[in-house]
ZAMARGU-4260 file (C-alpha; in steps of 0.2 Angstrom, whole numbers, plus 5000, padded with zeros to 4 digits):
<rodrens>
0) 4009/4049/4528 | 3994/4040/4533 | 3994/4020/4539 | 3996/4008/4527 | 3992/3987/4533
5) 4007/3977/4531 | 4001/3963/4539 | 3981/3960/4544 | 3971/3949/4557 | 3966/3930/4550
10) 3953/3919/4551 | 3958/3910/4567 | 3950/3892/4573 | 3956/3888/4590 | 3955/3868/4595
15) 3944/3868/4613 | 3955/3861/4623 | 3970/3865/4617 | 3987/3864/4627 | 3989/3883/4619
20) 3987/3897/4632 | 3983/3910/4622 | 3979/3918/4600 | 3988/3929/4591 | 3975/3943/4579
25) 3991/3952/4567 | 3989/3970/4563 | 4006/3981/4558 | 4004/3996/4549 | 4016/4008/4539
30) 4015/4025/4546 | 4025/4045/4547 | 4023/4046/4561 | 4019/4030/4568 | 4003/4023/4570
35) 3993/4017/4585 | 3980/4004/4586 | 3963/3997/4594 | 3952/3984/4590 | 3934/3980/4588
40) 3925/3965/4592 | 3909/3962/4583 | 3908/3982/4579 | 3912/3987/4597 | 3929/3995/4601
45) 3938/3984/4614 | 3943/3992/4632 | 3962/3987/4633 | 3962/3988/4653 | 3977/3982/4661
50) 3969/3967/4672 | 3959/3961/4654 | 3964/3945/4646 | 3967/3957/4630 | 3982/3964/4627
55) 3992/3977/4613 | 4009/3969/4608 | 4014/3982/4593 | 3999/3980/4584 | 3995/3965/4587
60) 3980/3958/4599 | 3984/3945/4611 | 3969/3934/4619 | 3975/3924/4633 | 3963/3912/4640
65) 3951/3910/4627 | 3935/3906/4628 | 3923/3901/4615 | 3907/3911/4625 | 3915/3927/4626
70) 3929/3927/4612 | 3921/3919/4598 | 3915/3933/4585 | 3921/3944/4570 | 3939/3958/4576
75) 3944/3973/4566 | 3961/3982/4570 | 3963/4001/4567 | 3977/4010/4563 | 3979/4028/4566
80) 3992/4041/4566 | 3990/4062/4562 | 3987/4059/4543 | 3972/4047/4547 | 3964/4031/4548
85) 3962/4016/4541 | 3953/3999/4545 | 3959/3980/4543 | 3947/3967/4535 | 3939/3956/4546
90) 3945/3938/4556 | 3932/3929/4562 | 3943/3920/4580 | 3931/3903/4581 | 3932/3887/4591
95) 3935/3869/4584 | 3928/3853/4593 | 3924/3836/4591 | 3911/3828/4604 | 3910/3809/4608
100) 3896/3798/4599 | 3879/3796/4608 | 3882/3780/4621 | 3865/3773/4617 | 3866/3755/4608
105) 3863/3755/4589 | 3851/3744/4582 | 3857/3727/4576 | 3852/3726/4557 | 3845/3709/4549
110) 3842/3706/4529 | 3844/3695/4517 | 3860/3692/4509 | 3863/3701/4490 | 3852/3715/4499
115) 3859/3733/4500 | 3862/3742/4516 | 3864/3760/4524 | 3873/3763/4541 | 3868/3778/4547
120) 3882/3787/4556 | 3876/3799/4565 | 3890/3810/4570 | 3893/3820/4586 | 3891/3839/4587
125) 3907/3846/4579 | 3916/3861/4570 | 3925/3860/4558 | 3920/3848/4547 | 3926/3828/4550
130) 3932/3815/4541 | 3923/3798/4542 | 3928/3779/4540 | 3920/3764/4546 | 3927/3750/4558
135) 3920/3733/4556 | 3924/3722/4571 | 3939/3729/4578 | 3950/3746/4577 | 3961/3747/4565
140) 3950/3735/4552 | 3945/3749/4541 | 3933/3745/4526 | 3941/3749/4510 | 3930/3760/4498
145) 3926/3751/4482 | 3914/3748/4469 | 3904/3737/4481 | 3904/3748/4498 | 3904/3767/4498
150) 3907/3781/4513 | 3898/3797/4512 | 3909/3810/4517 | 3896/3822/4517 | 3885/3814/4532
155) 3897/3800/4537 | 3885/3785/4532 | 3890/3768/4525 | 3882/3761/4511 | 3886/3742/4505
160) 3879/3740/4487 | 3875/3721/4488 | 3880/3710/4505 | 3891/3697/4504 | 3892/3685/4519
165) 3910/3694/4523 | 3899/3708/4528 | 3894/3699/4541 | 3898/3707/4560 | 3900/3722/4570
170) 3900/3742/4562 | 3906/3759/4571 | 3906/3775/4564 | 3924/3785/4564 | 3923/3802/4565
175) 3942/3811/4564 | 3942/3831/4567 | 3960/3838/4559 | 3960/3857/4567 | 3977/3863/4565
180) 3989/3856/4575 | 3976/3843/4586 | 3969/3828/4577 | 3955/3821/4587 | 3946/3805/4584
185) 3930/3797/4591 | 3919/3782/4585 | 3903/3774/4587 | 3893/3761/4596 | 3894/3748/4588
190) 3880/3740/4576 | 3878/3720/4570 | 3877/3716/4554 | 3867/3698/4550 | 3861/3691/4534
195) 3847/3679/4532 | 3855/3663/4521 | 3842/3667/4505 | 3846/3664/4487 | 3847/3682/4481
200) 3838/3687/4465 | 3844/3699/4456 | 3836/3717/4456 | 3839/3735/4447 | 3849/3750/4453
205) 3842/3760/4468 | 3851/3777/4468 | 3852/3780/4487 | 3867/3793/4492 | 3861/3810/4483
210) 3869/3825/4479 | 3855/3839/4481 | 3847/3847/4470 | 3858/3862/4471 | 3874/3862/4473
215) 3884/3879/4476 | 3900/3882/4477 | 3914/3897/4477 | 3925/3899/4463 | 3942/3890/4463
220) 3937/3877/4476 | 3935/3860/4471 | 3916/3853/4470 | 3912/3837/4475 | 3894/3826/4471
225) 3892/3810/4478 | 3881/3796/4469 | 3880/3780/4475 | 3867/3765/4472 | 3861/3746/4476
230) 3860/3734/4464 | 3862/3716/4461 | 3873/3716/4452 | 3883/3729/4458 | 3879/3745/4447
235) 3892/3757/4439 | 3891/3774/4442 | 3892/3786/4425 | 3890/3805/4427 | 3885/3818/4412
240) 3883/3836/4410 | 3868/3838/4402 | 3871/3855/4396 | 3889/3858/4390 | 3903/3849/4387
245) 3913/3838/4402 | 3925/3848/4408 | 3945/3841/4408 | 3945/3845/4426 | 3934/3832/4430
250) 3941/3820/4442 | 3940/3806/4455 | 3930/3787/4457 | 3916/3781/4449 | 3903/3787/4467
255) 3912/3805/4466 | 3913/3818/4452 | 3924/3830/4456 | 3930/3847/4449 | 3944/3856/4454
260) 3947/3874/4455 | 3929/3875/4450 | 3925/3892/4436 | 3908/3898/4430 | 3909/3888/4414
265) 3906/3872/4427 | 3889/3879/4433 | 3876/3866/4423 | 3863/3852/4426 | 3875/3838/4430
270) 3865/3818/4430 | 3871/3800/4440 | 3870/3786/4431 | 3867/3770/4441 | 3865/3753/4427
275) 3866/3735/4429 | 3861/3721/4419 | 3841/3722/4427 | 3841/3742/4422 | 3845/3760/4426
280) 3841/3774/4438 | 3848/3793/4438 | 3848/3808/4447 | 3849/3828/4445 | 3855/3841/4451
285) 3863/3858/4445 | 3880/3866/4453 | 3880/3883/4455 | 3897/3894/4454 | 3897/3910/4465
290) 3915/3922/4468 | 3922/3932/4482 | 3924/3948/4480 | 3939/3953/4469 | 3944/3969/4463
295) 3947/3976/4446 | 3949/3996/4448 | 3955/4002/4465 | 3961/4021/4471 | 3977/4025/4474
300) 3986/4039/4486 | 3983/4056/4476 | 3988/4071/4477 | 3975/4088/4472 | 3978/4108/4470
305) 3963/4115/4482 | 3948/4120/4475 | 3949/4108/4461 | 3939/4092/4456 | 3940/4074/4459
310) 3935/4058/4453 | 3938/4042/4463 | 3933/4026/4456 | 3932/4007/4464 | 3927/3992/4452
315) 3925/3974/4461 | 3918/3958/4453 | 3910/3944/4461 | 3894/3933/4463 | 3883/3939/4469
320) 3888/3956/4462 | 3897/3964/4475 | 3890/3982/4486 | 3904/3994/4487 | 3904/4004/4501
325) 3917/4019/4506 | 3926/4024/4524 | 3934/4041/4528 | 3946/4040/4542 | 3938/4024/4549
330) 3922/4030/4546 | 3907/4027/4535 | 3905/4040/4522 | 3888/4046/4513 | 3885/4061/4500
335) 3885/4078/4507 | 3888/4095/4502 | 3901/4094/4489 | 3904/4075/4493 | 3895/4063/4481
340) 3895/4043/4484 | 3885/4033/4470 | 3890/4016/4471 | 3907/4012/4466 | 3910/4031/4463
345) 3917/4046/4474 | 3915/4064/4469 | 3924/4080/4476 | 3918/4098/4473 | 3931/4110/4475
350) 3941/4103/4488 | 3945/4110/4505 | 3959/4105/4515 | 3948/4097/4527 | 3945/4083/4512
355) 3963/4076/4515 | 3962/4059/4526 | 3963/4040/4522 | 3948/4034/4510 | 3945/4015/4509
360) 3933/4007/4497 | 3924/3991/4503 | 3916/3979/4490 | 3904/3963/4499 | 3896/3950/4495
365) 3888/3936/4507 | 3905/3925/4500 | 3917/3937/4509 | 3924/3959/4509 | 3939/3967/4501
370) 3948/3981/4506 | 3957/3998/4495 | 3965/4012/4505 | 3974/4027/4499 | 3977/4044/4507
375) 3971/4060/4500 | 3982/4075/4500 | 3973/4091/4497 | 3988/4104/4493 | 3990/4123/4493
380) 4008/4131/4489 | 4014/4147/4483 | 4027/4147/4468 | 4043/4139/4476 | 4060/4136/4466
385) 4069/4129/4482 | 4065/4110/4475 | 4069/4113/4456 | 4080/4130/4456 | 4084/4136/4438
390) 4104/4133/4434 | 4115/4145/4435 | 4126/4141/4422 | 4120/4128/4407 | 4134/4122/4394
395) 4126/4122/4375 | 4135/4115/4359 | 4138/4126/4342 | 4123/4125/4332 | 4115/4114/4343
400) 4100/4121/4353 | 4096/4121/4373 | 4081/4117/4384 | 4081/4128/4400 | 4069/4119/4413
405) 4055/4130/4422 | 4047/4120/4435 | 4043/4129/4449 | 4033/4120/4465 | 4013/4128/4466
410) 3995/4125/4470 | 3985/4129/4462 | 3995/4130/4445 | 4006/4143/4444 | 4007/4155/4428
415) 4026/4156/4418 | 4033/4170/4413 | 4050/4172/4404 | 4063/4185/4402 | 4079/4188/4394
420) 4087/4202/4406 | 4073/4215/4406 | 4063/4209/4389 | 4048/4200/4392 | 4053/4183/4381
425) 4034/4174/4381 | 4017/4178/4389 | 4014/4162/4391 | 4001/4152/4410 | 4009/4135/4402
430) 4024/4136/4395 | 4036/4128/4407 | 4051/4128/4396 | 4061/4138/4383 | 4073/4131/4369
435) 4088/4143/4364 | 4099/4141/4346 | 4114/4147/4345 | 4128/4153/4330 | 4143/4148/4326
440) 4150/4166/4331 | 4147/4163/4350 | 4138/4162/4367 | 4124/4170/4370 | 4122/4178/4386
445) 4119/4176/4401 | 4125/4161/4403 | 4124/4145/4390 | 4144/4142/4381 | 4149/4132/4365
450) 4159/4112/4365 | 4163/4103/4352 | 4149/4093/4343 | 4145/4074/4347 | 4146/4065/4329
455) 4143/4047/4326 | 4158/4041/4317 | 4151/4022/4313 | 4136/4021/4310 | 4125/4004/4312
460) 4121/3993/4297 | 4106/3987/4291 | 4105/3969/4295 | 4093/3951/4289 | 4094/3937/4301
465) 4086/3920/4305 | 4075/3916/4323 | 4088/3912/4335 | 4105/3919/4328 | 4117/3932/4334
470) 4121/3949/4330 | 4131/3964/4335 | 4125/3983/4329 | 4141/3993/4327 | 4139/4012/4336
475) 4154/4022/4338 | 4155/4042/4341 | 4168/4057/4342 | 4163/4070/4357 | 4171/4085/4367
480) 4185/4076/4377 | 4182/4087/4391 | 4163/4077/4393 | 4156/4062/4398 | 4151/4050/4385
485) 4135/4039/4383 | 4126/4027/4373 | 4108/4022/4371 | 4098/4011/4361 | 4079/4013/4356
490) 4067/4003/4345 | 4055/4009/4335 | 4057/4024/4344 | 4053/4014/4361 | 4073/4014/4374
495) 4078/3998/4376 | 4078/3991/4394 | 4094/3981/4396 | 4088/3975/4414 | 4071/3966/4407
500) 4077/3960/4390 | 4079/3943/4399 | 4096/3941/4390 | 4093/3945/4374 | 4101/3965/4374
505) 4120/3967/4379 | 4131/3980/4377 | 4144/3973/4368 | 4162/3984/4372 | 4166/3995/4386
510) 4176/4005/4379 | 4173/4024/4381 | 4169/4028/4361 | 4160/4012/4358 | 4142/4007/4360
515) 4139/3993/4351 | 4124/3983/4353 | 4122/3964/4353 | 4107/3953/4351 | 4108/3938/4355
520) 4095/3923/4353 | 4085/3935/4341 | 4066/3935/4337 | 4054/3940/4329 | 4049/3954/4340
525) 4067/3963/4340 | 4063/3967/4319 | 4062/3985/4318 | 4074/4002/4316 | 4089/4003/4328
530) 4094/4019/4335 | 4108/4022/4344 | 4111/4040/4352 | 4129/4045/4355 | 4123/4060/4371
535) 4136/4073/4382 | 4126/4083/4392 | 4125/4098/4380 | 4120/4086/4364 | 4120/4072/4356
540) 4118/4063/4339 | 4109/4048/4332 | 4109/4034/4318 | 4098/4021/4315 | 4098/4003/4305
545) 4084/3990/4302 | 4084/3974/4304 | 4073/3959/4298 | 4071/3944/4307 | 4065/3930/4298
550) 4056/3915/4307 | 4041/3904/4304 | 4025/3913/4296 | 4013/3921/4310 | 3997/3915/4313
555) 3984/3915/4299 | 3968/3925/4301 | 3947/3926/4300 | 3945/3906/4296 | 3927/3903/4289
560) 3918/3886/4287 | 3906/3885/4273 | 3896/3868/4265 | 3896/3859/4279 | 3891/3840/4274
565) 3893/3826/4284 | 3911/3820/4284 | 3918/3836/4274 | 3918/3853/4275 | 3924/3869/4265
570) 3940/3880/4275 | 3945/3897/4272 | 3957/3907/4278 | 3968/3924/4273 | 3985/3926/4273
575) 3996/3930/4289 | 4013/3937/4291 | 4026/3926/4281 | 4040/3935/4294 | 4052/3941/4279
580) 4051/3919/4273 | 4036/3912/4260 | 4024/3902/4266 | 4028/3886/4256 | 4011/3875/4264
585) 3996/3874/4277 | 3992/3864/4291 | 3972/3860/4294 | 3973/3854/4313 | 3953/3849/4321
590) 3946/3847/4337 | 3930/3840/4345 | 3921/3842/4360 | 3925/3822/4363 | 3944/3829/4367
595) 3952/3846/4372 | 3968/3840/4358 | 3970/3847/4343 | 3974/3834/4328 | 3979/3836/4310
600) 3967/3831/4300 | 3966/3825/4280 | 3963/3837/4268 | 3958/3838/4250 | 3971/3842/4239
605) 3982/3832/4254 | 3996/3846/4252 | 3991/3863/4254 | 4001/3875/4243 | 4007/3891/4252
610) 4000/3904/4240 | 3981/3894/4244 | 3967/3902/4254 | 3955/3889/4254 | 3952/3868/4256
615) 3942/3854/4261 | 3944/3844/4276 | 3937/3826/4274 | 3935/3808/4284 | 3925/3819/4296
620) 3913/3812/4310 | 3895/3814/4305 | 3884/3822/4318 | 3901/3831/4328 | 3903/3847/4333
625) 3919/3853/4329 | 3931/3867/4330 | 3946/3871/4315 | 3960/3880/4315 | 3976/3883/4302
630) 3993/3882/4302 | 4008/3891/4290 | 4024/3884/4287 | 4041/3888/4280 | 4057/3884/4278
635) 4060/3892/4295 | 4047/3880/4304 | 4027/3880/4309 | 4020/3894/4315 | 4007/3898/4328
640) 3989/3894/4323 | 3977/3904/4320 | 3962/3909/4332 | 3951/3893/4333 | 3933/3894/4319
645) 3915/3895/4325 | 3909/3879/4331 | 3900/3869/4319 | 3891/3852/4319 | 3893/3839/4302
650) 3877/3834/4296 | 3868/3819/4301 | 3871/3802/4292 | 3866/3782/4294 | 3877/3772/4306
655) 3892/3766/4298 | 3900/3752/4311 | 3891/3740/4321 | 3889/3738/4340 | 3903/3728/4348
660) 3904/3717/4362 | 3888/3705/4361 | 3885/3694/4372 | 3872/3689/4387 | 3866/3677/4397
665) 3860/3674/4415 | 3844/3682/4420 | 3829/3673/4428 | 3817/3658/4421 | 3813/3661/4402
670) 3824/3673/4401 | 3834/3677/4387 | 3848/3695/4392 | 3857/3701/4376 | 3871/3714/4381
675) 3882/3726/4370 | 3893/3738/4373 | 3885/3756/4369 | 3893/3765/4354 | 3903/3778/4359
680) 3895/3797/4351 | 3910/3795/4338 | 3900/3783/4329 | 3882/3787/4331 | 3884/3801/4315
685) 3864/3805/4323 | 3852/3809/4333 | 3838/3796/4337 | 3852/3784/4341 | 3846/3767/4346
690) 3848/3748/4343 | 3840/3734/4335 | 3841/3717/4340 | 3840/3700/4329 | 3838/3685/4338
695) 3830/3665/4336 | 3833/3647/4342 | 3849/3640/4337 | 3842/3627/4322 | 3826/3639/4319
700) 3822/3648/4303 | 3813/3665/4306 | 3823/3681/4317 | 3813/3690/4330 | 3818/3709/4331
705) 3817/3723/4343 | 3821/3741/4345 | 3831/3747/4359 | 3830/3768/4360 | 3845/3776/4369
710) 3864/3777/4365 | 3865/3772/4385 | 3858/3755/4382 | 3867/3741/4384 | 3855/3725/4387
715) 3840/3718/4380 | 3827/3707/4389 | 3816/3696/4378 | 3805/3685/4393 | 3794/3669/4384
720) 3788/3655/4394 | 3790/3644/4380 | 3810/3646/4383 | 3817/3632/4390 | 3833/3633/4402
725) 3848/3636/4394 | 3844/3637/4376 | 3855/3642/4363 | 3850/3658/4355 | 3859/3665/4339
730) 3860/3685/4340 | 3864/3701/4331 | 3865/3719/4333 | 3863/3736/4324 | 3862/3752/4326
735) 3851/3763/4320 | 3846/3784/4320 | 3836/3797/4311 | 3846/3794/4294 | 3843/3776/4295
740) 3852/3757/4299 | 3868/3754/4300 | 3877/3736/4294 | 3873/3719/4306 | 3887/3712/4316
745) 3894/3695/4317 | 3883/3681/4324 | 3886/3678/4344 | 3878/3662/4352 | 3869/3668/4367
750) 3860/3654/4381 | 3844/3658/4388 | 3843/3661/4408 | 3851/3645/4417 | 3838/3632/4431
755) 3847/3629/4445 | 3854/3611/4447 | 3843/3598/4448 | 3853/3584/4457 | 3863/3585/4472
760) 3883/3579/4477 | 3883/3559/4486 | 3894/3552/4495 | 3897/3567/4508 | 3912/3564/4520
765) 3917/3576/4534 | 3933/3574/4545 | 3941/3584/4558 | 3957/3588/4555 | 3958/3601/4570
770) 3948/3608/4585 | 3945/3621/4573 | 3944/3615/4556 | 3940/3601/4545 | 3939/3593/4527
775) 3924/3589/4517 | 3925/3579/4503 | 3908/3573/4491 | 3906/3564/4472 | 3901/3577/4458
780) 3885/3581/4451 | 3883/3573/4433 | 3886/3587/4422 | 3869/3582/4412 | 3861/3587/4430
785) 3866/3604/4427 | 3856/3614/4416 | 3868/3627/4414 | 3887/3630/4420 | 3892/3622/4434
790) 3901/3638/4445 | 3907/3626/4460 | 3899/3620/4474 | 3892/3628/4492 | 3896/3619/4509
795) 3883/3620/4522 | 3887/3618/4541 | 3877/3619/4556 | 3880/3616/4575 | 3866/3600/4582
800) 3852/3610/4589 | 3854/3622/4575 | 3841/3625/4562 | 3848/3621/4546 | 3846/3641/4540
805) 3857/3648/4552 | 3869/3638/4544 | 3887/3646/4539 | 3892/3643/4519 | 3909/3639/4512
810) 3908/3640/4490 | 3921/3631/4479 | 3926/3637/4463 | 3923/3626/4450 | 3925/3606/4449
815) 3935/3602/4464 | 3926/3590/4473 | 3935/3595/4493 | 3936/3608/4503 | 3944/3615/4519
820) 3932/3623/4533 | 3942/3635/4547 | 3934/3644/4563 | 3924/3630/4570 | 3921/3626/4587
825) 3932/3612/4597 | 3924/3598/4602 | 3908/3602/4594 | 3893/3591/4584 | 3890/3598/4566
830) 3880/3592/4554 | 3888/3597/4535 | 3877/3596/4517 | 3883/3600/4499 | 3877/3609/4485
835) 3878/3613/4469 | 3877/3630/4462 | 3876/3641/4444 | 3871/3657/4440 | 3855/3654/4442
840) 3856/3646/4460 | 3859/3633/4472 | 3852/3614/4468 | 3844/3605/4482 | 3855/3599/4498
845) 3866/3582/4498 | 3860/3571/4511 | 3869/3579/4528 | 3882/3569/4538 | 3889/3573/4554
850) 3907/3578/4560 | 3915/3581/4579 | 3930/3592/4580 | 3942/3586/4591 | 3945/3593/4609
855) 3957/3608/4610 | 3976/3607/4614 | 3981/3609/4630 | 3982/3626/4639 | 3995/3623/4648
860) 4013/3625/4642 | 4028/3616/4644 | 4035/3620/4661 | 4051/3619/4672 | 4062/3622/4658
865) 4082/3620/4659 | 4096/3617/4648 | 4114/3609/4648 | 4128/3613/4638 | 4139/3599/4630
870) 4152/3603/4618 | 4145/3609/4601 | 4124/3606/4609 | 4114/3611/4622 | 4102/3599/4629
875) 4085/3605/4630 | 4072/3598/4645 | 4055/3602/4652 | 4040/3595/4662 | 4029/3584/4652
880) 4013/3592/4648 | 3995/3580/4654 | 3981/3584/4644 | 3966/3588/4654 | 3950/3578/4651
885) 3942/3589/4641 | 3958/3593/4630 | 3965/3581/4615 | 3979/3569/4619 | 3998/3577/4618
890) 4006/3567/4603 | 4025/3576/4603 | 4030/3594/4606 | 4038/3607/4593 | 4050/3618/4597
895) 4056/3635/4585 | 4074/3639/4589 | 4081/3657/4585 | 4097/3662/4587 | 4092/3681/4587
900) 4079/3694/4582 | 4084/3694/4564 | 4087/3676/4560 | 4074/3665/4553 | 4066/3651/4566
905) 4073/3633/4565 | 4058/3619/4569 | 4061/3605/4576 | 4049/3590/4583 | 4051/3580/4598
910) 4041/3567/4603 | 4046/3566/4619 | 4050/3580/4632 | 4068/3583/4627 | 4081/3589/4612
915) 4096/3589/4608 | 4100/3603/4597 | 4117/3608/4588 | 4125/3624/4591 | 4139/3634/4583
920) 4156/3639/4590 | 4152/3655/4595 | 4134/3653/4601 | 4131/3666/4617 | 4110/3666/4616
925) 4096/3657/4609 | 4075/3662/4607 | 4068/3644/4611 | 4047/3642/4608 | 4042/3625/4616
930) 4022/3619/4612 | 4013/3604/4612 | 4007/3597/4597 | 3993/3582/4594 | 3976/3581/4586
935) 3968/3596/4594 | 3982/3606/4585 | 3995/3616/4595 | 3994/3622/4611 | 3999/3637/4622
940) 4020/3642/4618 | 4032/3643/4633 | 4046/3656/4630 | 4062/3654/4636 | 4078/3664/4632
945) 4096/3653/4634 | 4110/3663/4639 | 4129/3657/4640 | 4138/3660/4652 | 4144/3679/4649
950) 4152/3682/4668 | 4133/3690/4676 | 4123/3680/4690 | 4107/3681/4676 | 4118/3667/4666
955) 4117/3650/4664 | 4132/3640/4668 | 4140/3628/4653 | 4137/3614/4664 | 4124/3619/4676
960) 4103/3620/4676 | 4090/3632/4681 | 4076/3625/4687 | 4069/3644/4687 | 4073/3648/4667
965) 4074/3665/4662 | 4056/3670/4655 | 4058/3685/4642 | 4043/3699/4638 | 4051/3707/4623
970) 4047/3723/4615 | 4052/3729/4598 | 4054/3742/4586 | 4062/3746/4569 | 4073/3755/4579
975) 4078/3743/4597 | 4073/3727/4606 | 4072/3727/4622 | 4069/3712/4634 | 4062/3711/4652
980) 4071/3696/4660 | 4063/3690/4677 | 4065/3671/4686 | 4048/3663/4684 | 4042/3644/4694
985) 4032/3636/4683
</rodrens>
């Protein structure tokens, strides 16, 4: 036989700079005689010379020290023996790499706080794709993705929908490539973001990260669409498919729409909508699904007689439609003489021996190629009985029948003739066997002889059982004791395969004359006529019995929907099989385009009797797409459901529920913003859906009305110069569609837009508490001076000599009248002012006050540390730290004492440069950290490792002192802590 591939080369990615020194492309074929191998690169056969970097190991191609410029390309293996040649699929060898980012400095970005911003990644050249993250200020401070920030994995760009003060800093793009066993990361130069301190107004969404107008994807792959918008407030992203229902395979967070295992049903137009209180923005694009070639029908090894005709066919699916071509012994095959090639069909007329060989059909489109192989053997054989000789002696039963096979091997097909002695019995070209009948008087010559006939002595009995029950069908027989007896069983004339019966069938007895059949956990498919056959080499006997398995009813058929109304339809169906137990009642289920789950529906009548074939389904949702199915039940359970009905849409009706979530507030001066929760599709009841908003100043009589079209709308803005700030309005809402208006909601109170606070806090005081911290307090503004709801206070502070516009800011929430500010520079003069703020913005500043932060603590740590053990205490001494002129005074010392690396430290305070510490009797060592403290904060610590005498020169005697203490540098992880001990003169 010719070569048959058992292993073929696969696409290979070799990372540049890898420590691996070779690439192996696999190829192995089963063949007799064994195959020899050759390789092609980019369609040209490789010359495998002794000193070449290419060498064969069995059939594998091994490339030593691969080089991108020489070895990148497409490779194909050819396997050959005396029967022919086959070629493998093509496999690419590519080289993965990730270069460094550009060394050029990145421009700083300065915008107004509250605006959106995009940082461009501009990744370096790479292959294959990379994943992106962004650093803020330093590694590994990665920016998390949230509703306000988004990192595109398509471009690497970072988007911030609405900037905040905490966003200021240095940004760097971090790209990572995963190439098999190598992972490499590079990051860009930093780009600094500065924010101008202005009161940012709200603005509508603007989509910045957009998916392409056309997205092509392969069936079975993960498809991802990206969509992200700038806006204040931060917009919400919603996705919808415009030309079909939402797939159950959708997944992911708001900026991403991901479809797992995409199929052709996912093709269509998709829309991303970004919306906030100020407006909406949309973007649309198509997903187009393609598919790699896949075989539907392929050729198989064929033996054909010389002179006969042959037709081979290969059929492949794929998108775009694959083209099919043919190969013979690895070479292209075209129409010629007796051979016709027409797409996926190959036809031979009057085969000749030279047509034998290895054939391949190849289906390919731009997404891939598949190969199918088969061997054609053209035969020419004179009639030959050596493989299937006629038996010289054939036993036969009295009054029975005997079959004498005649199966010579021949090509072309042989003519069969039968003789008895010298008498010609039959003259037929097609008869391959003859049946001879015998009387009871004795054998007919030349070779049959008589034996006792086989008889069934205990036949199986018909039975009636329920699904899941067990049963044994008996079958006993008598036979000629000189011969072996075997039993076989069939169901409706099909032999029972005990090995593939999934445990339902087994032979119940091992006795010679007993062939009982045991049936376990019977199912409906086990009903039928069982035939037991007892057989010897000369004859057989059979008996049959019928088994009835009762179970839940089968699926009803022909579900038809009629009389479609707005909340009801009439359903009819045809009875299915009752499976030998009368149908008691029917259930009706439905599902809508909003859910793939089937739900039981209310019907009229409530209980549908088993003899019914029609019912009314009630309590449906108007203007909704439905599918229905029917299930039958009997005393044994509920059966399989019918096939779904065709999809129908109920008629439209006016809305029956009012929109929920009525509220509002905020906005610009002279505005009233009314918001609500958009009504779900379930409750829209018809086309042309929208909202009617009614509102009036609280206490007035006349209502103003406004129509808001579109079911997705979630707010209405009323602008009028006469609207005073923070004026209460009564508002209510109802829905409408093309059939009319629905009920109104309850009345809610909504306030018009607030105004910035008119008054400033007073009596502002600021006090330095540490060299980098201060406490600020103030007297609050009166509630009457805030037109709206006071949200808190904003503390602004700036260095002496700077402008107030460059001030840093800290905001408090609620009615607190003090704040703790950190991150200040030591020994620096600051100006401080406080403002009240609400949703409309910040009010006027208080008069500024001045504060000077304290000088920093001394940098020098305590030195010359020594210790003395005395009974149950250890006395620790050190040289006092003297503050320099630009440092704050020393008021005392802090000491952290820790018995070992696992125990919690204990804090001790000392006003002088020594302290006595109690120790346990089993004390061996301790870690001590000593630092100065004062009005400027805590200074630099000194660390020592105190050791009790253990007999080594590095330890300290109980009664001794060591002016040059052992300073310990510790390295630790979850497994071990090690210490480097050295003597240090402080």
